[in-house]
KOLTOR-788772 format. One record per residue: residue in three letters; y, x, z of N, C-alpha, C in turn. Coordinates in steps of 0.1 Angstrom, whole numbers, plus 5000, padded with zeros to 4 digits. Last residue first. Layout:
ALAYXZYXZYXZ/...
***
This chain:
UNK474949045158475048925152474748895138/UNK474849315163474949225173474949085170/UNK473049605154473449475148473549365160/UNK473949925163473049805165473949685161/UNK473450295160474150175155473450035157/UNK474050605174473150475173474150375167/UNK473850965172474150865179473350715174/UNK473351115139473451125153474150995161/UNK472950965116472651105116472451145131/UNK472150665100472450715114472050875113/UNK472950385081472450525080473050605093/UNK472450055070472750155081472250305078/UNK473149765052472649905051473149985064/UNK472649435044473349515055472449655053/UNK472549345009472049355023472749435032/UNK473549094988473949204994472949205007/UNK472548994952472648964967472849094975/UNK474749054926473449044932473649014947/UNK477149074917476349004909474848994913/UNK480649084927479249094931478349004921/UNK483449274922482649164915481149174921/UNK485849394947484749404937484149284932/UNK487449544970487649434961486649474948/UNK487349645005486849654992487149534984/UNK489649715031488949615024488549645009/UNK489849875063489749895050489049755043/UNK490649815088490249945087490349965071/UNK492549625114491949635099491849765096/UNK491949555147492649635138491749655124/UNK492649295171491749355161492549435150/UNK494749425199494349335189493249405179/UNK491649485210492749385212494049465210/UNK488949545187489549585197490649475200/UNK486949575163487149445172487649495186/UNK487949705134487649735146487849605157/UNK486449605103487549585112486949655125/UNK486449565067486049645078486849645090/UNK485449375041486349415050485749465062/UNK484949285009484149345019485249415026/UNK485149044983485849114992484949165005/UNK485048834962484648984960485349084970/UNK484848574964486248644963486148784960/UNK482348504969482848474956484248544954/UNK482048644996481148684983481848644969/UNK483348805018483648695011483048694997/UNK482448945049482048935035482548795028/UNK483349165074483549045067483249045053/UNK482149345100481949335086482349195082/UNK483549505130483149385123483149405106/UNK482549695160483149675145482649545139/UNK482949825189482649715183483349705170/UNK484050065202482450055198482049925192/UNK487050205193486250085195484750105194/UNK488350405180488950365193488250245198/UNK488850635155487950545161488350505176/UNK491950665141490950725148490150605153/UNK493250545110493050535123491950605129/UNK493350595082494350665090494050655107/UNK490450705066491150595071492250635081/UNK490150855032490150855047490850745052/UNK487950775007489150765012489150755027/UNK485850904982486150904994487550874999/UNK483750784957485250794960485450794974/UNK481150734951481450864954482850904956/UNK481150464953481050524939481550644939/UNK482850454982481950364972482150434959/UNK483750485015483250565004482450454995/UNK486250565042485350445035485050525019/UNK486150705073486250715059485550615054/UNK487150805106486750715096486950775082/UNK486151075128487151035119486650915109/UNK484551235143485551135150486651105139/UNK482851315126483651415133484951335139/UNK482651035108482251165107483151255115/UNK481650735098482350795109481650925110/UNK482350515071481450645076482450675087/UNK481350225052482350275062481650405070/UNK480750145019480350195032481650225039/UNK478749994993480349995000480050035014/UNK476650034966476850024979478250044982/UNK476350094938475449984945475749964959/UNK477650284927478350154926477550064934/UNK477150574950476950494938477650354939/UNK477650674975477450754964477150704951/UNK477350474996478750494990478750604977/UNK474550595010475550505013476850545007/UNK472450774989473250775000474250674998/UNK471250774963470550694974471450674987/UNK472250984948472750844947472250744955/UNK470651184956471951194960472551054959/UNK467251084964468251164956469751144962/UNK465850754965465650884967466950964959/UNK466450494961465850544974465750684975/UNK469250324947468250414946467650454960/UNK469849974950470350104953469150184953/UNK469149704945468849774934469449934937/UNK470149554965468849574967468449694956/UNK473449664974472549594964470949644966/UNK474849675006474249734995473549644987/UNK477449735031476649655023476049725010/UNK477449935061478149865051477149765045/UNK477550265076477150135076477950055065/UNK476950595090477350515079476950385081/UNK477850835114476850725110477650685097/UNK477651045143477951045128476850935121/UNK479151005175477950995166478651005153/UNK480250825205480250935195479250915187/UNK479950575218480950655220481350745208/UNK477850365195478150465207479550525205/UNK478350045182478050185181478350265194/UNK477549715169478049805179477549965178/UNK478949465148477849565151478349655162/UNK478749145133479349235144478449325145/UNK479748985104478849035111479249135120/UNK480548695086480948785095479848835103/UNK480748545053480148575064480648685073/UNK481048285028481848395037480948415048/UNK479148274997479948235010480748325014/UNK476148454986477248344986477948324999/UNK474148604994474248594979475448494977/UNK472948835016474048735015474348724999/UNK469748885033470848915026471848805024/UNK467249015057468148915052469248965041/UNK466649275063465649205056466449085050/UNK468549575057467949465064467349385057/UNK467649935053468349805048467849695058/UNK468350255062467650145065468250035060/UNK468350635064468850495060467850405063/UNK468250925059468350865073469050715072/UNK466450955029467251005038467450895049/UNK464750805013464350945016465050995028/UNK463450465022464650575018464150705020/UNK461050265006461450345017462650455012/UNK459850144983461250084989461650165001/UNK457250244980458450264971459850214973/UNK456050435008456250305001457450324992/UNK453950575030454850585018454850475011/UNK454150495065453550505053454450515041/UNK455950745088455650595081454950605069/UNK456550945107455250925099454850795095/UNK458750995118458050885122456650865116/UNK459951315131459351235121458651135125/UNK462351355156460851375152460651275141/UNK464751305160464451445160463151465154/UNK466551045148465651085154465151255151/UNK469450815152468950935145467750985154/UNK468850465152469350595158468650695151/UNK469250115151468950235145469550355151/UNK468549785162469249905164468550005156/UNK466849555158468349545156468949675156/UNK464149525162464549545149466149535147/UNK463149535187463749415183464449425170/UNK462549825188461349735187461749575184/UNK464550015166464149955180463049875178/UNK463850315146464150155147463750095159/UNK465050615136464250535147464850415146/UNK464550825109465450735117464750655126/UNK463250985093464151045104464950955109/UNK461850835074460950885087461950955094/UNK463850545066463350665064462650715074/UNK463050185060463650305070463050435065/UNK461849995046462850065039463350185047/UNK460149885065459549935052460450015045/UNK461749765085461149905088460649955075/UNK464749625081463449615075462749755076/UNK466349465107466249575099464849565093/UNK467949135110467149225113466749365105/UNK469948865115469748995105469049095114/UNK470148545115469448655123469148755114/UNK472648425095471448415099471148535108/UNK475948305103475048415098473648415103/UNK477348035092476548075103475748185099/UNK480348095073478948045075478348105087/UNK483348005071482548095077481348075079/UNK485347825063484147855054483347975059/UNK487547735080487547855071486447915065/UNK486147525091487347515085487847645076/UNK483947625102483747545091485147535083/UNK485147735125484247825117484247745102/UNK485947515139486847625135486347705124/UNK483747385143484547315134485647415130/UNK482447555161481847545149482747475137/UNK484147525182484047645176483547645162/UNK483647265188485047295185484947425176/UNK480847275195481347195186482647245179/UNK481347445219480447495209480747425195/UNK482847285236483347395230482647455220/UNK480847075241482047045234482647165228/UNK478847255256478547165243479747125233/UNK480247345277479647425267479447345254/UNK481047105291482047185285481447285274/UNK478446975295479446905289480547005282/UNK477547175314476847145300477647075292/UNK479347175333479147305326478447265311/UNK479046925344480346965340480047085330/UNK476346925353476746835344478046885336/UNK476847145372475847175361476147075350/UNK478347035392478847125385478047175372/UNK478646765407477646815397478346895388/UNK479546735441479946765425479046825417/UNK477146505458478046625459478546645442/UNK476146235481476246295465477246415467/UNK474146295508475346245502475446305490/UNK471146225528471846305519472946225513/UNK470246195564470746125550471546215541/UNK469846285588469146355577469546275562/UNK471146125606471446245605471046325591/UNK469445885604471145865600471546045596/UNK467245965616467245915601468445915596/UNK468046025641467546125633467546095618/UNK468545765650469745845649469045965640/UNK466045635650466845585642468045705640/UNK464845785673464345795658465345755648/UNK466245695695466345835691465945855677/UNK465445425697466945445693467045615688/UNK462845455707463045415692464445455686/UNK463245545732462545635720462845585709/UNK464445325743465345445741464545535731/UNK462345155745463345125735464245235732/UNK460545285764460245255749461245225740/UNK462145305788461845415780461245395766/UNK462445065800463345105790463245225782/UNK459845055814460044955802461445005794/UNK460045255831459145245821459345165810/UNK462145165847462245285839461445305830/UNK461244925860462344915849462645045843/UNK459145045876458844965865459844935856/UNK460245215896459545275884459445185873/UNK463445215912462045145909461445195897/UNK465645355913464445405921463145335918/UNK467945455888467245365895466145425902/UNK469445665875469845645890468945545897/UNK468545635849468145735858468445735871/UNK469745415843468445405846467945525852/UNK472545495840472145395851470745395853/UNK472045665818472545725831472345625843/UNK471245485799470445575803470745625817/UNK473645345795472545265802471745365806/UNK475145545785475645485798474445405805/UNK473945595762473945685772474245645784/UNK474245355748472745375752472845495764/UNK477045355743476245255752475045285757/UNK476845585726477645585738477145485749/UNK475245475705474845595713475545605728/UNK477145315694475845245701475145355712/UNK479145485684479445385696478045325703/UNK477645645668478245695679478545575689/UNK477045445647475945475655476445555669/UNK479445405637478845295644477545355653/UNK479745665627480845615638480045505646/UNK478045665608477745735619478545715630/UNK479145475590477745465597477545545607/UNK481445615582481545485589480045465595/UNK480145845570481045845582481045735591/UNK478945715549478145775559478945805571/UNK481145635536480245545540479345595551/UNK482445885530483045775538482245685544/UNK480345985512480746055526481245945535/UNK480845815490479445825496479445885512/UNK483445845484482945725488481745715496/UNK483446115477484346065488483845945492/UNK481746095453481246165466482146135477/UNK483145945437481945885441481345965453/UNK485446105435485545985440484445925446/UNK484246335422484846345433485046235442/UNK483446195397482246255407483046285421/UNK485946145388485146055391484146095400/UNK487046395387487746315396486646205399/UNK485246515367485446575379486046475390/UNK485846345345484546345352484646395365/UNK488546405341488346285347486846275351/UNK488146675334489146645346488746485351/UNK486846625311486346715320486946685335/UNK488946485295487546425298486746505310/UNK491046655294491246525300489746465304/UNK489846855277490246875292490446755301/UNK489246735255488146765263488546815280/UNK491746685246490846565250489746605258/UNK492646935243493246865253492446745257/UNK490847015224490847085238491347005247/UNK491746865202490346855207490046915222/UNK494246955200494046815202492646785207/UNK493847215195494647165207494247035210/UNK492647185169491847235179492747215194/UNK494747075155493446995157492647025169/UNK496347285154496947165161495547055163/UNK494947475144495247495157495847355163/UNK494847365118493447395125493747415141/UNK497347355110496547235112495247255119/UNK497947645110498747535119497847415121/UNK496047705089495947765102496747675113/UNK496947565068495647555073495447605088/UNK499747675065499347535067498147495073/UNK498947935060499647915073499447755074/UNK497547915037496747975048497547935061/UNK499947835020498647765022497847795033/UNK501448065023502047945028500647825030/UNK499948275012500348285027500648145033/UNK499848164985498648184994498748185009/UNK502648184979501848054980500548054987/UNK502848454982503748364991502948234991/UNK501348544963500848594975501648504987/UNK502548434940501248394945500848424958/UNK504848564941504948424943503448374945/UNK503848834939504748794951504548634953/UNK502848824913502048854926502548804938/UNK505048754898503948674899502948674911/UNK506249004903506948884910505948774909/UNK504349174890504649194905505249074910/UNK504649094865503349074870503749094886/UNK507349164861507049014860505748984867/UNK507049454862508049384872507649224873/UNK505449464839504949504852505849454863/UNK507349384819506049304821505449354835/UNK509249584822509649444825508349374827/UNK507749804815508149814828508449664832/UNK507149754787506049774797506449754812/UNK509749754778509049624778507949624787/UNK510450024785511249914791510449784790/UNK508650134765508650174781509350054788/UNK509650034744508149994746508150014761/UNK512150174745511950034742510749964746/UNK511350434743512050374754512050214755/UNK510150434717509450464730510250404740/UNK512250374701511250294702510350314712/UNK514150594708514550444711513250364711/UNK512650794696512850794711513250664715/UNK512750704670511450724677511550714692/UNK515450734666514750614665513450604672/UNK515851004670516350914679515750774679/UNK514651084646514051124660514551034671/UNK516550984627514950954627514450964640/UNK518551124637518850974637517250924638/UNK518251384628518251344643518051184646/UNK518151324600516951364608516951324623/UNK520651254597519651154593518451194600/UNK521951494604522251374611521051264608/UNK521051664585520851694598520951554606/UNK522151534563520651544563520251574577/UNK524951554567524251414566522851434568/UNK525251824568525551754577524851644578/UNK522852044553523851944552524051864565/UNK522052324573521652224566522752134563/UNK521152654586522152564583521652464573/UNK520452894607519852804599520852674598/UNK522253224605521953084611521152994600/UNK522753454592521353434600521253314607/UNK525153424582524053444573522653414580/UNK527553394594526753274595525253304586/UNK529253604586529053584599527953474603/UNK529253604559528453714567528053674580/UNK528953264547529653404549528653484557/UNK528053014542527253124535527953264539/UNK529752854555528352844559527652974554/UNK532352844547532052944558530652954559/UNK532352654526532652804524532352894534/UNK531652424538530652484529531052624524/UNK532252444573532452394561531652474548/UNK530252344600530952444592531252384580/UNK529552264635529552204621530352314612/UNK526852334659528352344653528352304638/UNK524652414677525152274673526652274672/UNK523752654675524852634688525452504684/UNK521652634656521552734667522452704679/UNK522352474635521452414646521452504659/UNK525052384619524552494623523752464637/UNK525552174590525352174606524552294609/UNK528552164568527152184571526852174585/UNK530451894554530152014561528652024561/UNK532551664542531651754535531251894542/UNK534251534553532951504559532051594552/UNK537251664564536551644553535051634559/UNK539351764580538751634581537851594573/UNK540852044594539752004585539051884589/UNK544152164600543052054606542052014593/UNK546452274592545252364597544052264602/UNK548152264560547552204573546452264578/UNK550152204533549852284543549452224557/UNK548551924514549651994518549352104531/UNK545151974503546251904508547351994511/UNK541751974491543052044494544151944497/UNK538452024496539451914495540851984499/UNK535452164482536652184489537752064486/UNK533352114466533152094480534452104487/UNK533652224440533852074443533852034457/UNK535052534435534052464442534552324443/UNK537152654424536052654416534952564420/UNK539252674442539152554434538052554426/UNK538852924455538452804462538352694453/UNK540253084434538653114439538152984446/UNK542752974434542052964422540552994425/UNK543653044460543452894456542552874445/UNK544153304458542853254466542653104463/UNK546553284444545253374439544053304445/UNK548453134460548053084446546553164441/UNK546953124493548053154483547553104469/UNK546052894519545652974507546852994499/UNK544652844549546052824542545752924531/UNK541752654560542552774556543952744548/UNK539652474567540652474576541452614573/UNK537552424549537652554558538752584568/UNK538352154542536852194545536852314555/UNK540952154534540452054545538952104550/UNK543052404527541752354524541152274536/UNK546552404517545552414529544352344524/UNK549052594499548152474501547252504511/UNK550352834498550952724488550152594491/UNK551353084516550353004512550952884505/UNK552853434506553053284511551753184508/UNK550353704508551353614502551553484507/UNK549954004530549653854526550953784520/UNK549154284526550354234521550254084517/UNK545654264525546954344524548054254518/UNK544254014527544054124535545054224537/UNK544353664525544753794520544753904531/UNK543553444536542553514531543153654525/UNK545753294545544953354556543653444550/UNK549053334534547553294531546753374541/UNK551753204556551053314548549453264544/UNK554352984555553053024561552253114551/UNK557953014561556653004554555453044559/UNK560453004573559452904577558352884567/UNK561753234568562053124558561252994562/UNK560553414583561853374589562453264579/UNK557253274584558153384583559453334588/UNK554553134605555753124597556653254596/UNK551653364607552653264612553853244600/UNK548353404596549753434594550953314597/UNK545753474611546253354606547853384606/UNK542953724606544353694610544753554602/UNK539653664611540753714604541953644609/UNK538453724647538253674633539553704625/UNK536753904669538053884663537853834648/UNK534653884699534753864684536253844680/UNK532554014721533853994717534053994704/UNK529453814723530153934723531653914720/UNK528653554726527853664730528653804732/UNK531053334740530653404729529653504734/UNK531752974749531253094751530653184739/UNK534352754749533252804742532952944746/UNK536952674762535952744770534452764763/UNK539052584747537952504749536652554755/UNK540852794753541252644751540252554755/UNK539953064755540852994766541252864766/UNK536553104747537753054744538753014755/UNK534853354764534853234762536353194756/UNK532353604776533753564769533553434764/UNK531253794800531053684794532553634788/UNK531454024816530554034805530253894799/UNK533354034836532253954838531253954828/UNK535154194823534354244836533254154838/UNK536154064804535354164800534554214812/UNK538053874809536753824809535853934807/UNK540354054807540053994818538653944821/UNK540254074778540154204787539854144802/UNK540753834771539353884767539154004776/UNK543453804778542453714783541053764781/UNK544554014763544754024776543753914784/UNK543853914736543254034741543354034756/UNK545453674735543953664737543353804741/UNK547953804733547653694743546153684746/UNK547853964711548154034725547653924733/UNK547353774690546453884694546653944707/UNK547953434697548553564696547353674698/UNK545253214684546253264695546953384690/UNK543552934676544253044672545153084683/UNK539952814673541452804679541952944678/UNK537352834662538352784654539852764659/UNK535352954675535452814677536452774667/UNK535953224668534853164663534853034664/UNK539553264668538153294673537253194666/UNK542153424649541253304648539953344658/UNK545353564655543953574653543353434655/UNK548853654648547853554651546253604647/UNK551253814654550153864650548953784654/UNK552353534671552653664668551553744666/UNK553053174669552053284670552753424665/UNK555553064691555053064678554053204676/UNK554653024724555453054714554953064701/UNK552952994745553752884741554752914732/UNK550753164753552453204758553253104754/UNK548653004749548553094760550153124764/UNK548852864726548652784737548652874749/UNK551052914701550152974708550052894722/UNK552052694676552252734689551252794696/UNK551752574653551652714651552152794665/UNK552052304655550752344655550652504653/UNK554852294656554152264667552752314668/UNK555552334628555652444638554952414652/UNK554852074618553952194614554152314625/UNK556851924630555451894634554452014631/UNK559052054619558952044632557452024637/UNK558651984591558652124595558452134610/UNK558851714593557651774589557551914592/UNK561751704599560651644609559251684605/
***
């Protein structure tokens, strides 16, 4: 049975017969010389050689020392014998060689070799590591001529070095995973917070609209009731007047009949006597015809509606803490000489002519102007209007913004936050960082929303529907002024 197992290991994997003139490739697999030559001849056309069994590639065609097959008496010959091979008596587990008695004495001088009964499989852990092509060699093969140019080191040392590097990589991967997990947890917290915030705002908006609808319904009922009451009063007044006139009509009909009879009389005295009473009846009729009646008081309804709606709008603004914005006007003392300011201090436009304003330390060198009022707390909404075309910048700025040089321009320092329109394209700019806005200008009405405590400045196009352009997030430590820069066109503060 042992001989049968050994014979199985001496079968060529190409021809499936016992090795005939065997050779060993660099990868350690054995074949018949003729079989492997045929395979390598075929591969020679592609100039790439590989083992037929494990497909390891070789840079050139290699033929290693022979491995002697079983002879007629089932003997295995020594793999190290060059001339007249002698029968092998033992196998080395390190170098996977079968040795005769003479070569056994040479190998036996090294403690690195482990010998067993005839076998072709090396299972000894005492090997070296060849780093060039990541291969392991036994201690006898490693100093051979074939491997003299290779960098080799003990297998355990090479493994320890790689293990050390792997531990470093593992540590980095662990840190990256921890960082990623923390990031995921932060995002999950953000989602939970955003959901809670959205739920809170939703509840407030629903309550606001419910309360607003209740107030509007109440206002509608009141206005309709007032209209109905006024209409009833007018109806009653007119009906009374109609009744009074109908009575007069009856009296007039009788008077007409009397007059017709009087006109047919020939006696003068009765005619003169009746004339005085007829004249008095005509005056009474004129008084009735000139009588005024009550009409629907549209003015009272309009005043009531306007006042009530104003109160509702104020309560809506108060519900979301939008403060009543003070009357914002432009500060001419900060306006540059190449920008024109309107008489009501609400509009700024580019000017081809120098304004020759007096030199003041707060005056801008370039086409810009600040507002007089400022915002130091709360929520505020400001509406501005612009022309169909033009190049301009607008936004909010600290009073500490520079007045001269490059840093004085809107968005060119950390003292101002601006929206810019240039060549029919929007940009936002802060601290010299320019971000294009994907929306093309489509409205002449723009809104600026400031939430001072939350540190937010939002820009919007007031079209239908309202379009969000960009929101800055920052921390404000100073009061903020409206700032406008106009090169062509105009910008006007509406509220």
